[in-house]
N, C-alpha and C positions, 0 to 999 in steps of 0.2 A: 504493499500499500505506500511505502515511503516515495515511490517514484512518480505518484500523482502529480507532486509539486514541480516536477521537471517540465511540465508543459508551461509554467508560468513565466513571467518576464522579469522575475527577481523583486528588487526593491522598486517601489514606484514614488517617485518625487510628487510634490505638492501639486505642479500641473497636472500630472498624470493622474492623481486622485481626483481633482475637479472635473476632468474630462470623464472619468469612470463615473462621477456622482451626477453627471449632466443628465437632464430629463431624456428619457426613452420614447422611441415611437410605439405605437401600438401593436403588439402581437396580435395575429388573426386566430380568432377562438371562436368557434373550433375550426380545425384546418387538417386536411390530410394531403400528405405528398406521396402520389401514387406513382410519380415517374412516368406518367403515360406518354409523354411526347419526347422526352429527352432526360439528360441526368440532372436537369434543373439546377446546374452549377453547383452541385456537391462535389467536392474535392477530395483527392486521396490523401494517404497518410503524410506525405510529405508536402502537401498543400501546393504542388507544382502543376497538377493538371486535373480536370475532370474524371471521375470515376467513369467506368464503362456503362453503357446503358445496353440493355438486352430487351428487345421487342416483345418477347413471350416467354412463358415458363415460370412465371411468378406463382405464388401462393395460389392465385385464382386463374392461374393461365395468362395473366395480363403481363405489361412490362415491369422491369425492376433495374436496380443498378448493381454493379459489381466491381470487385477490385482484389488484387492478389497481394499477398505479403509474405516474405521469406524471415523465418525468425533465425536465419544463421547467423546473424551478428547481435542479437539481443542478448541481454544479460538478465539475471535473476531479478524478478521485481519489476520488469519492464511492461509499459502499459501503452503499447502503439495504438493511436486513434486512427482508424481505418477510414472513416467517412466523416467529411468535414462540411458542415452546414454553417457557413460564416458571413458576417455582413459585409466583409471586404470582397466577398465573391458574389454578392447578391444572390445566395443560395436560396431557392424556392421564393424568388420575387422578394425576399425580406419577411418572409410569413413569420419565421422564427425569431425575429428580432424584436425587442422592446421589453416592456414592463409585465412580466408574467405575474407578478405578486398583485398587481391593481387589477389584472385582467382575470384573476381568480381562476388560473389554470390548475386543474386538480390531477392531471396525469398525462404522462408521455407514452404512447402506445408505438410498438415498431414490431417489423417481422424481419427475423435474421436467419441466414443459412450458411454453413460451411463445409468443407471437405477436409477438415484436419485428421480425421481417422480417429478422433478422440473427443472426449467432452471438453468445451471451452466456456469460460465464463466471460461475459460481455458486460460492459460498462457502458455509460453515458456521462460525459462531461459536459457541464454547463458553465460558460464563463462570460465576463462583460467583454465589449469590443475590443478591449486592448489585450485579451486572453489572461486578465487577471483583475479582481479575483475569480476563483474558480471553486468548482464543487464537484464531486464524483458520486454517482449511484450506480451499485452493482446491480445486475438483473435478477439476481436471485439464483434458481437452480440452474447448474451448467448446461449448455445446449449441447446435445448430441450431434455427431457428424451426420451430414447426409439428408436432412430433412429441414423443412421450415418451421420455426418456433416463433410464437408470439409473446413479446416481453411488455411488461407493464411497469413503468417507473412512477411511483405515486409521489405526489408533490403537495406539500413539504414531504420529504422522505427523512424518516427519524433516524436512519443509518447512513445517511449522506456524510461523505468526507469532505470537510471544506478546508481549502488551502489558505489558511490564516485565520485570524480572529473575526470571522463572518458568520451571518445566520441566514437563513432562507431569505427573510425580508429583504436584506440588504443585498445579497447576490442576486436574488431574481427581480430585483427593480430595474435591472437594466442588462438583460442577456444579449449579448452579441454572438456568441459561439455555441454551438450544438455539436458535439463530437461523439461517434459510436466507435467503439475499440474493444479489446480484449485483453485480459491478463495473459500474458506470454507464457504458455507451458514448458515448464523444465524440460520436458523429453524432446523440444523440438529446437531448444537453443542448441546452436552450432550444426545443426542439421540443414543441409541444403535443400530444402522442400518449399515450394512455392504453395500457399494455402489460399484457395480462392473463399471469398467471403461475399455474400449477396445481402441487399437490404431492399424492403419494400415497405409500403403503407406506414410511414412515419406520421402519427397522428398527435394534435394536441387536442386534448379533452378537456373541457370547462366545467365549470358548474352549472347544472340545468336547473334554474330557479322553479320554485312550485309554482303552479296556476293559480291566480288568486280566485276569489269567489266570483268577482265581476267578470273576469276573464273567462271562467268557467261558463258563467251564465251567457257570455257572447257566443262561445262555442258551441253550447247546446242550441242556441237561437239560431245559428247558422246552419247547424246539423239538422234542425226541424225544418228551417226553410228549404233547404236542398231536398230534403225528403217530400215537402209539398209539392216542389215543383217536379219533381219525378212523378209523383202521383197523378198531378194534373195531365202531364204528357202522356201518361198510359191511358187515361179516362178519354182523352180527346182524340187518340188514335183509333 
């Protein structure tokens, strides 16, 4: 877990802190990135190019994105971020950028797959636009090789590892980066083997407010009106 801090920028000066604390744009809630037309500006581990786009074969037969990673040069405790949705890339048109706390985001859902030949533990890292501060959530149960698995990250996450003296409210007030990765497996370190990772249906889930009595009355009235119009059409036919 100690390697999560390696993604940060280190010490942040006063100017940097002011930038991190500046008002954020509005994240889109709810939102689902299905990669239907292209890779939606999601980038690879090095942040040097878009991940690959595959037109079919996803969990529901539709498109998804894919990337490869070789653990040959990784060391114990490494946490490579494989898929990067970041504000500087305009990933998903900026849908993941903004104040998640004020937008009452409740969960991040995603579908993943890999062919490592062993179980792997995925994580999602959330960070401000300058990549610091950040926080890391583990996906829970390890993901087996060869099939799509659904992951759900609850927010707030009581098990999140924060990179510094931050909490959910301060971190999620200005999200600029969402990064999906895995904990490097000891058995693949030093092994020259390219592992394929796939990603689809990255979804921001918000709080669904309860329907008020007034709203329910309007809904019932509209339903009754629609039923009356249907009955009239049948009688006049």
